[in-house]
Biopython code that builds the backbone (N, CA, C, O; Angstrom):
import numpy as np
from Bio.PDB.StructureBuilder import StructureBuilder

atoms = [
    (1, "MET", "N", (-71.534, 24.555, 91.896)),
    (1, "MET", "CA", (-72.969, 24.763, 91.752)),
    (1, "MET", "C", (-72.771, 23.884, 90.276)),
    (1, "MET", "O", (-71.992, 23.871, 89.323)),
    (2, "MET", "N", (-74.174, 23.065, 90.806)),
    (2, "MET", "CA", (-74.530, 22.311, 89.339)),
    (2, "MET", "C", (-75.521, 22.997, 88.687)),
    (2, "MET", "O", (-75.803, 23.865, 89.513)),
    (3, "LEU", "N", (-76.366, 23.200, 87.558)),
    (3, "LEU", "CA", (-76.992, 23.689, 86.945)),
    (3, "LEU", "C", (-77.905, 22.236, 86.464)),
    (3, "LEU", "O", (-77.264, 21.420, 85.803)),
    (4, "VAL", "N", (-79.022, 21.985, 86.706)),
    (4, "VAL", "CA", (-80.067, 21.304, 86.680)),
    (4, "VAL", "C", (-81.132, 21.800, 85.628)),
    (4, "VAL", "O", (-81.538, 22.943, 85.835)),
    (5, "SER", "N", (-81.621, 21.189, 84.611)),
    (5, "SER", "CA", (-82.774, 21.779, 83.421)),
    (5, "SER", "C", (-83.829, 20.749, 83.684)),
    (5, "SER", "O", (-83.987, 19.690, 83.078)),
    (6, "CYS", "N", (-84.619, 21.288, 84.815)),
    (6, "CYS", "CA", (-86.014, 20.911, 85.102)),
    (6, "CYS", "C", (-86.955, 20.589, 83.540)),
    (6, "CYS", "O", (-86.947, 21.257, 82.506)),
    (7, "PRO", "N", (-87.380, 19.882, 83.718)),
    (7, "PRO", "CA", (-88.428, 19.929, 82.091)),
    (7, "PRO", "C", (-89.293, 20.604, 82.172)),
    (7, "PRO", "O", (-90.007, 20.771, 81.183)),
    (8, "TRP", "N", (-89.527, 21.159, 83.207)),
    (8, "TRP", "CA", (-90.985, 22.110, 83.479)),
    (8, "TRP", "C", (-90.493, 23.323, 83.339)),
    (8, "TRP", "O", (-90.954, 24.155, 82.557)),
    (9, "CYS", "N", (-89.322, 23.537, 84.248)),
    (9, "CYS", "CA", (-88.973, 24.537, 84.602)),
    (9, "CYS", "C", (-88.121, 24.902, 83.811)),
    (9, "CYS", "O", (-88.379, 26.095, 83.651)),
    (10, "GLY", "N", (-87.312, 24.669, 83.238)),
    (10, "GLY", "CA", (-86.126, 24.648, 82.375)),
    (10, "GLY", "C", (-84.766, 25.092, 83.275)),
    (10, "GLY", "O", (-85.021, 24.876, 84.460)),
    (11, "PRO", "N", (-83.655, 25.539, 83.135)),
    (11, "PRO", "CA", (-82.374, 25.532, 83.906)),
    (11, "PRO", "C", (-82.735, 26.130, 85.182)),
    (11, "PRO", "O", (-83.614, 26.974, 85.350)),
    (12, "ARG", "N", (-81.679, 25.417, 86.413)),
    (12, "ARG", "CA", (-81.986, 25.977, 87.625)),
    (12, "ARG", "C", (-80.786, 25.142, 88.378)),
    (12, "ARG", "O", (-80.240, 24.063, 88.152)),
    (13, "ASN", "N", (-80.615, 26.330, 89.551)),
    (13, "ASN", "CA", (-79.737, 25.589, 90.215)),
    (13, "ASN", "C", (-79.829, 24.637, 91.113)),
    (13, "ASN", "O", (-80.941, 24.410, 91.589)),
    (14, "ASP", "N", (-78.631, 23.834, 91.564)),
    (14, "ASP", "CA", (-78.778, 22.288, 92.019)),
    (14, "ASP", "C", (-79.517, 22.465, 93.279)),
    (14, "ASP", "O", (-80.393, 21.637, 93.531)),
    (15, "ASP", "N", (-79.270, 23.513, 94.186)),
    (15, "ASP", "CA", (-79.905, 23.928, 95.578)),
    (15, "ASP", "C", (-81.832, 23.746, 95.524)),
    (15, "ASP", "O", (-82.549, 23.771, 96.524)),
    (16, "GLU", "N", (-82.298, 23.576, 94.125)),
    (16, "GLU", "CA", (-83.610, 23.491, 94.035)),
    (16, "GLU", "C", (-83.975, 22.575, 94.535)),
    (16, "GLU", "O", (-85.027, 22.547, 95.173)),
    (17, "PHE", "N", (-83.002, 21.329, 94.337)),
    (17, "PHE", "CA", (-83.716, 19.821, 93.728)),
    (17, "PHE", "C", (-83.082, 19.409, 95.282)),
    (17, "PHE", "O", (-82.532, 20.143, 96.103)),
    (18, "THR", "N", (-83.475, 17.501, 95.367)),
    (18, "THR", "CA", (-83.376, 17.298, 95.952)),
    (18, "THR", "C", (-83.127, 15.635, 95.172)),
    (18, "THR", "O", (-83.839, 15.229, 94.254)),
    (19, "TRP", "N", (-82.119, 14.946, 95.702)),
    (19, "TRP", "CA", (-81.681, 14.066, 94.693)),
    (19, "TRP", "C", (-82.817, 12.208, 95.857)),
    (19, "TRP", "O", (-83.151, 12.065, 97.033)),
    (20, "GLY", "N", (-82.897, 11.680, 95.118)),
    (20, "GLY", "CA", (-84.026, 10.665, 95.274)),
    (20, "GLY", "C", (-83.181, 8.981, 94.960)),
    (20, "GLY", "O", (-83.908, 7.991, 95.034)),
    (21, "GLY", "N", (-82.050, 8.830, 94.709)),
    (21, "GLY", "CA", (-81.236, 8.129, 94.743)),
    (21, "GLY", "C", (-81.622, 7.422, 92.865)),
    (21, "GLY", "O", (-82.404, 7.864, 92.024)),
    (22, "GLU", "N", (-80.744, 6.295, 92.811)),
    (22, "GLU", "CA", (-80.808, 5.631, 91.896)),
    (22, "GLU", "C", (-81.582, 5.273, 91.480)),
    (22, "GLU", "O", (-82.159, 4.562, 92.302)),
    (23, "ALA", "N", (-82.459, 5.310, 89.873)),
    (23, "ALA", "CA", (-83.509, 5.375, 89.759)),
    (23, "ALA", "C", (-83.657, 3.589, 89.270)),
    (23, "ALA", "O", (-84.697, 3.340, 88.660)),
    (24, "SER", "N", (-82.781, 2.496, 89.486)),
    (24, "SER", "CA", (-82.995, 1.291, 89.329)),
    (24, "SER", "C", (-83.276, 0.195, 90.257)),
    (24, "SER", "O", (-83.441, -1.009, 90.062)),
    (25, "ARG", "N", (-83.295, 1.308, 91.901)),
    (25, "ARG", "CA", (-83.671, 0.763, 92.960)),
    (25, "ARG", "C", (-85.270, 0.521, 93.045)),
    (25, "ARG", "O", (-85.871, 1.418, 92.454)),
    (26, "VAL", "N", (-86.089, -0.421, 93.605)),
    (26, "VAL", "CA", (-87.479, -0.269, 93.573)),
    (26, "VAL", "C", (-87.560, -0.292, 94.957)),
    (26, "VAL", "O", (-86.559, -0.723, 95.530)),
    (27, "ARG", "N", (-88.425, 0.036, 95.587)),
    (27, "ARG", "CA", (-88.907, 0.288, 96.921)),
    (27, "ARG", "C", (-89.683, -0.876, 97.230)),
    (27, "ARG", "O", (-90.854, -0.861, 96.850)),
    (28, "PRO", "N", (-89.140, -2.170, 98.022)),
    (28, "PRO", "CA", (-90.036, -3.100, 98.598)),
    (28, "PRO", "C", (-91.707, -2.859, 98.598)),
    (28, "PRO", "O", (-92.431, -1.985, 99.074)),
    (29, "ASP", "N", (-91.843, -3.563, 98.150)),
    (29, "ASP", "CA", (-93.809, -3.558, 98.258)),
    (29, "ASP", "C", (-94.468, -3.625, 99.253)),
    (29, "ASP", "O", (-95.616, -3.182, 99.250)),
    (30, "ASP", "N", (-93.928, -4.183, 100.345)),
    (30, "ASP", "CA", (-94.294, -4.816, 101.893)),
    (30, "ASP", "C", (-93.121, -4.042, 102.534)),
    (30, "ASP", "O", (-91.961, -4.453, 102.482)),
    (31, "PRO", "N", (-93.543, -2.743, 103.224)),
    (31, "PRO", "CA", (-91.890, -2.502, 103.919)),
    (31, "PRO", "C", (-91.765, -2.936, 105.079)),
    (31, "PRO", "O", (-90.681, -3.049, 105.652)),
    (32, "SER", "N", (-93.211, -3.322, 105.702)),
    (32, "SER", "CA", (-93.167, -3.405, 107.159)),
    (32, "SER", "C", (-93.346, -5.153, 107.153)),
    (32, "SER", "O", (-93.680, -5.678, 108.215)),
    (33, "SER", "N", (-93.205, -5.679, 106.417)),
    (33, "SER", "CA", (-92.745, -7.266, 106.372)),
    (33, "SER", "C", (-91.130, -7.694, 106.275)),
    (33, "SER", "O", (-90.615, -8.811, 106.333)),
    (34, "LEU", "N", (-90.520, -6.337, 106.101)),
    (34, "LEU", "CA", (-89.062, -6.743, 106.068)),
    (34, "LEU", "C", (-88.509, -6.563, 107.689)),
    (34, "LEU", "O", (-89.024, -5.810, 108.515)),
    (35, "THR", "N", (-87.337, -7.443, 107.917)),
    (35, "THR", "CA", (-86.668, -7.457, 109.316)),
    (35, "THR", "C", (-86.032, -5.778, 109.111)),
    (35, "THR", "O", (-86.026, -4.944, 108.206)),
    (36, "ASP", "N", (-85.548, -5.869, 110.456)),
    (36, "ASP", "CA", (-84.899, -4.039, 110.470)),
    (36, "ASP", "C", (-83.561, -4.855, 109.430)),
    (36, "ASP", "O", (-83.369, -4.347, 108.326)),
    (37, "GLY", "N", (-83.047, -5.586, 109.669)),
    (37, "GLY", "CA", (-81.756, -5.744, 108.907)),
    (37, "GLY", "C", (-81.760, -5.858, 107.189)),
    (37, "GLY", "O", (-80.860, -5.694, 106.365)),
    (38, "GLN", "N", (-83.262, -6.230, 107.048)),
    (38, "GLN", "CA", (-83.698, -5.886, 105.502)),
    (38, "GLN", "C", (-83.828, -4.834, 104.680)),
    (38, "GLN", "O", (-83.598, -4.622, 103.489)),
    (39, "TRP", "N", (-84.391, -4.021, 105.893)),
    (39, "TRP", "CA", (-84.856, -2.431, 105.887)),
    (39, "TRP", "C", (-83.310, -1.536, 105.849)),
    (39, "TRP", "O", (-83.288, -0.585, 105.067)),
    (40, "ALA", "N", (-82.492, -1.714, 106.371)),
    (40, "ALA", "CA", (-81.460, -1.184, 106.695)),
    (40, "ALA", "C", (-80.124, -1.470, 105.378)),
    (40, "ALA", "O", (-79.315, -0.669, 104.909)),
    (41, "ALA", "N", (-80.339, -2.913, 105.090)),
    (41, "ALA", "CA", (-80.088, -3.235, 103.781)),
    (41, "ALA", "C", (-80.384, -2.534, 102.655)),
    (41, "ALA", "O", (-79.599, -1.830, 102.019)),
    (42, "TYR", "N", (-81.418, -2.719, 102.442)),
    (42, "TYR", "CA", (-82.155, -1.618, 101.448)),
    (42, "TYR", "C", (-81.907, -0.034, 101.577)),
    (42, "TYR", "O", (-81.646, 0.562, 100.532)),
    (43, "MET", "N", (-81.964, 0.632, 102.672)),
    (43, "MET", "CA", (-81.725, 1.983, 102.875)),
    (43, "MET", "C", (-80.269, 2.363, 102.481)),
    (43, "MET", "O", (-80.143, 3.490, 102.001)),
    (44, "TYR", "N", (-79.212, 1.644, 102.602)),
    (44, "TYR", "CA", (-77.616, 1.674, 102.924)),
    (44, "TYR", "C", (-77.045, 1.395, 102.208)),
    (44, "TYR", "O", (-76.082, 2.081, 101.865)),
    (45, "ASN", "N", (-77.360, 0.240, 101.627)),
    (45, "ASN", "CA", (-76.366, -0.858, 100.782)),
    (45, "ASN", "C", (-76.686, -0.386, 99.360)),
    (45, "ASN", "O", (-77.374, -0.937, 98.500)),
    (46, "ASN", "N", (-76.011, 0.779, 99.325)),
    (46, "ASN", "CA", (-76.094, 0.988, 97.565)),
    (46, "ASN", "C", (-74.748, 0.441, 96.881)),
    (46, "ASN", "O", (-73.763, 0.112, 97.541)),
    (47, "ASP", "N", (-74.822, 0.379, 95.438)),
    (47, "ASP", "CA", (-73.681, -0.012, 94.385)),
    (47, "ASP", "C", (-72.810, 1.176, 94.558)),
    (47, "ASP", "O", (-71.680, 0.760, 94.813)),
    (48, "ASN", "N", (-72.840, 2.596, 94.529)),
    (48, "ASN", "CA", (-72.349, 3.355, 94.455)),
    (48, "ASN", "C", (-71.089, 3.294, 93.330)),
    (48, "ASN", "O", (-69.881, 3.414, 93.532)),
    (49, "GLU", "N", (-71.661, 3.115, 92.351)),
    (49, "GLU", "CA", (-69.996, 3.003, 91.085)),
    (49, "GLU", "C", (-69.991, 4.379, 90.701)),
    (49, "GLU", "O", (-70.821, 5.288, 90.711)),
    (50, "LYS", "N", (-68.740, 4.245, 90.342)),
    (50, "LYS", "CA", (-68.536, 5.203, 89.750)),
    (50, "LYS", "C", (-69.192, 5.739, 88.197)),
    (50, "LYS", "O", (-69.510, 4.767, 87.512)),
    (51, "GLY", "N", (-69.359, 6.597, 87.765)),
    (51, "GLY", "CA", (-69.686, 6.883, 86.119)),
    (51, "GLY", "C", (-71.109, 7.232, 86.286)),
    (51, "GLY", "O", (-71.679, 7.597, 87.315)),
    (52, "TRP", "N", (-71.559, 7.068, 85.168)),
    (52, "TRP", "CA", (-72.904, 7.432, 84.373)),
    (52, "TRP", "C", (-73.803, 6.219, 85.581)),
    (52, "TRP", "O", (-73.367, 5.101, 85.855)),
    (53, "VAL", "N", (-75.227, 6.880, 86.193)),
    (53, "VAL", "CA", (-76.114, 6.761, 87.058)),
    (53, "VAL", "C", (-77.441, 7.135, 86.249)),
    (53, "VAL", "O", (-77.452, 8.120, 85.510)),
    (54, "ILE", "N", (-78.071, 6.673, 86.342)),
    (54, "ILE", "CA", (-79.288, 7.376, 86.085)),
    (54, "ILE", "C", (-80.473, 7.376, 87.189)),
    (54, "ILE", "O", (-81.121, 6.374, 87.495)),
    (55, "GLU", "N", (-80.653, 8.714, 87.754)),
    (55, "GLU", "CA", (-80.893, 8.937, 89.314)),
    (55, "GLU", "C", (-82.527, 9.907, 89.125)),
    (55, "GLU", "O", (-83.002, 10.520, 88.169)),
    (56, "ARG", "N", (-82.994, 9.669, 90.475)),
    (56, "ARG", "CA", (-84.517, 10.220, 89.999)),
    (56, "ARG", "C", (-84.000, 11.411, 91.180)),
    (56, "ARG", "O", (-83.445, 11.242, 92.265)),
    (57, "TRP", "N", (-84.472, 12.788, 90.413)),
    (57, "TRP", "CA", (-84.731, 13.976, 91.323)),
    (57, "TRP", "C", (-85.893, 14.650, 91.277)),
    (57, "TRP", "O", (-86.692, 14.731, 90.343)),
    (58, "TRP", "N", (-85.949, 15.319, 92.774)),
    (58, "TRP", "CA", (-87.381, 15.780, 92.370)),
    (58, "TRP", "C", (-87.128, 17.291, 93.047)),
    (58, "TRP", "O", (-86.488, 17.434, 94.089)),
    (59, "HIS", "N", (-87.707, 18.356, 92.323)),
    (59, "HIS", "CA", (-87.753, 19.798, 91.927)),
    (59, "HIS", "C", (-88.242, 20.158, 93.343)),
    (59, "HIS", "O", (-89.465, 20.145, 93.204)),
    (60, "ALA", "N", (-87.959, 20.500, 94.744)),
    (60, "ALA", "CA", (-88.463, 20.466, 95.513)),
    (60, "ALA", "C", (-88.585, 22.145, 96.150)),
    (60, "ALA", "O", (-89.238, 22.410, 97.160)),
    (61, "ARG", "N", (-87.870, 23.112, 95.390)),
    (61, "ARG", "CA", (-88.099, 24.366, 95.810)),
    (61, "ARG", "C", (-88.485, 25.111, 94.123)),
    (61, "ARG", "O", (-87.891, 26.079, 93.649)),
    (62, "GLY", "N", (-89.508, 24.421, 93.524)),
    (62, "GLY", "CA", (-89.883, 24.703, 91.827)),
    (62, "GLY", "C", (-91.121, 23.922, 92.032)),
    (62, "GLY", "O", (-91.633, 23.714, 93.132)),
    (63, "CYS", "N", (-91.536, 23.532, 90.970)),
    (63, "CYS", "CA", (-92.712, 22.781, 90.319)),
    (63, "CYS", "C", (-92.753, 21.213, 91.385)),
    (63, "CYS", "O", (-93.360, 20.211, 91.007)),
    (64, "GLU", "N", (-92.370, 21.247, 92.060)),
    (64, "GLU", "CA", (-92.298, 19.805, 92.742)),
    (64, "GLU", "C", (-92.672, 18.656, 91.968)),
    (64, "GLU", "O", (-93.700, 18.013, 92.181)),
    (65, "GLN", "N", (-91.685, 18.351, 90.906)),
    (65, "GLN", "CA", (-91.789, 17.007, 90.092)),
    (65, "GLN", "C", (-90.876, 16.229, 90.458)),
    (65, "GLN", "O", (-89.951, 16.733, 91.095)),
    (66, "TRP", "N", (-90.852, 14.980, 90.214)),
    (66, "TRP", "CA", (-89.919, 14.150, 90.377)),
    (66, "TRP", "C", (-89.559, 13.719, 88.774)),
    (66, "TRP", "O", (-90.514, 13.472, 88.038)),
    (67, "PHE", "N", (-88.171, 13.628, 88.235)),
    (67, "PHE", "CA", (-87.872, 13.220, 86.637)),
    (67, "PHE", "C", (-86.655, 12.476, 87.251)),
    (67, "PHE", "O", (-86.108, 12.379, 88.350)),
    (68, "GLU", "N", (-86.481, 11.915, 85.773)),
    (68, "GLU", "CA", (-84.855, 11.406, 86.492)),
    (68, "GLU", "C", (-83.782, 12.399, 85.385)),
    (68, "GLU", "O", (-84.062, 13.461, 84.829)),
    (69, "ILE", "N", (-82.521, 11.617, 85.331)),
    (69, "ILE", "CA", (-81.259, 12.202, 84.784)),
    (69, "ILE", "C", (-80.417, 11.234, 84.487)),
    (69, "ILE", "O", (-80.399, 10.171, 85.107)),
    (70, "CYS", "N", (-79.666, 11.501, 83.543)),
    (70, "CYS", "CA", (-78.238, 10.417, 83.778)),
    (70, "CYS", "C", (-77.281, 11.560, 83.840)),
    (70, "CYS", "O", (-77.186, 12.635, 83.248)),
    (71, "ARG", "N", (-76.549, 10.889, 84.845)),
    (71, "ARG", "CA", (-75.396, 11.621, 85.497)),
    (71, "ARG", "C", (-74.514, 10.823, 85.484)),
    (71, "ARG", "O", (-74.602, 9.608, 85.659)),
    (72, "ASN", "N", (-72.568, 12.158, 85.039)),
    (72, "ASN", "CA", (-71.872, 11.008, 85.445)),
    (72, "ASN", "C", (-71.650, 11.616, 87.211)),
    (72, "ASN", "O", (-71.596, 12.792, 87.571)),
    (73, "ASN", "N", (-71.576, 10.636, 87.888)),
    (73, "ASN", "CA", (-71.599, 10.958, 89.468)),
    (73, "ASN", "C", (-70.168, 11.185, 90.072)),
    (73, "ASN", "O", (-69.910, 11.231, 91.275)),
    (74, "VAL", "N", (-69.133, 11.341, 88.860)),
    (74, "VAL", "CA", (-67.811, 11.912, 89.387)),
    (74, "VAL", "C", (-67.530, 13.352, 88.479)),
    (74, "VAL", "O", (-66.555, 13.965, 88.914)),
    (75, "THR", "N", (-68.087, 13.891, 87.505)),
    (75, "THR", "CA", (-67.628, 14.963, 86.971)),
    (75, "THR", "C", (-69.092, 15.645, 86.807)),
    (75, "THR", "O", (-69.145, 16.658, 86.110)),
    (76, "HIS", "N", (-70.039, 15.257, 87.280)),
    (76, "HIS", "CA", (-71.525, 15.504, 87.385)),
    (76, "HIS", "C", (-72.464, 16.411, 86.010)),
    (76, "HIS", "O", (-73.423, 17.176, 86.113)),
    (77, "GLU", "N", (-71.736, 15.949, 84.809)),
    (77, "GLU", "CA", (-71.556, 15.803, 83.860)),
    (77, "GLU", "C", (-73.207, 15.615, 83.946)),
    (77, "GLU", "O", (-73.504, 15.206, 85.069)),
    (78, "ILE", "N", (-74.492, 15.813, 82.995)),
    (78, "ILE", "CA", (-75.628, 15.459, 82.559)),
    (78, "ILE", "C", (-75.927, 15.543, 81.308)),
    (78, "ILE", "O", (-75.608, 16.541, 80.662)),
    (79, "VAL", "N", (-76.817, 14.151, 80.572)),
    (79, "VAL", "CA", (-76.414, 14.164, 79.736)),
    (79, "VAL", "C", (-77.915, 13.753, 78.956)),
    (79, "VAL", "O", (-78.066, 13.590, 77.746)),
    (80, "SER", "N", (-78.898, 13.646, 79.961)),
    (80, "SER", "CA", (-80.232, 13.785, 79.089)),
    (80, "SER", "C", (-81.228, 13.840, 80.595)),
    (80, "SER", "O", (-80.811, 13.537, 81.713)),
    (81, "ILE", "N", (-82.307, 14.201, 80.333)),
    (81, "ILE", "CA", (-83.544, 14.720, 81.818)),
    (81, "ILE", "C", (-84.530, 14.120, 80.638)),
    (81, "ILE", "O", (-84.758, 14.424, 79.467)),
    (82, "GLY", "N", (-84.937, 13.241, 81.437)),
    (82, "GLY", "CA", (-86.430, 12.749, 81.209)),
    (82, "GLY", "C", (-87.575, 13.599, 82.200)),
    (82, "GLY", "O", (-87.412, 14.335, 83.173)),
    (83, "SER", "N", (-88.524, 13.238, 81.635)),
    (83, "SER", "CA", (-90.104, 13.704, 82.622)),
    (83, "SER", "C", (-90.435, 12.590, 83.159)),
    (83, "SER", "O", (-91.619, 12.462, 82.845)),
    (84, "ASP", "N", (-90.185, 11.860, 83.664)),
    (84, "ASP", "CA", (-90.446, 10.406, 84.518)),
    (84, "ASP", "C", (-91.795, 9.913, 84.131)),
    (84, "ASP", "O", (-92.603, 9.605, 85.007)),
    (85, "GLY", "N", (-92.138, 9.803, 82.623)),
    (85, "GLY", "CA", (-93.323, 9.568, 82.313)),
    (85, "GLY", "C", (-94.525, 10.624, 82.406)),
    (85, "GLY", "O", (-95.693, 10.339, 82.138)),
    (86, "LYS", "N", (-94.128, 11.736, 82.773)),
    (86, "LYS", "CA", (-95.246, 12.845, 83.080)),
    (86, "LYS", "C", (-95.445, 13.819, 81.653)),
    (86, "LYS", "O", (-94.599, 13.462, 80.833)),
    (87, "THR", "N", (-96.110, 14.678, 81.242)),
    (87, "THR", "CA", (-95.859, 15.581, 80.310)),
    (87, "THR", "C", (-95.978, 16.747, 80.660)),
    (87, "THR", "O", (-97.118, 17.112, 80.947)),
    (88, "PRO", "N", (-94.835, 17.754, 80.761)),
    (88, "PRO", "CA", (-95.063, 19.138, 81.182)),
    (88, "PRO", "C", (-95.918, 19.807, 81.073)),
    (88, "PRO", "O", (-95.866, 20.952, 81.522)),
]
sb = StructureBuilder()
sb.init_structure("model")
sb.init_model(0)
sb.init_chain("A")
sb.init_seg("    ")
for serial, (resi, resn, name, xyz) in enumerate(atoms, 1):
    if name == "N":
        sb.init_residue(resn, " ", resi, " ")
    sb.init_atom(name, np.array(xyz, "f"), 0.0, 1.0, " ", f" {name:<3s}", serial, name[0])
structure = sb.get_structure()
């Protein structure tokens, strides 16, 4: 179990959240213009580097807000949580 502190709801068990990927990944402006190969590359070819990453998380079983966390994907240590530009 990992404890995630939602900016709006406070500390919660990680099973309330859905991982949304690395925050640096930008969705294509017009996905329908991509070939199947380009879309597959966007969906599945991630860097997956070990260490500190900034990720987007969705509090799916709570306030349903998106926010960003800085997490070590090896140790699962979380050092900061941001509200993704929204005020709780």
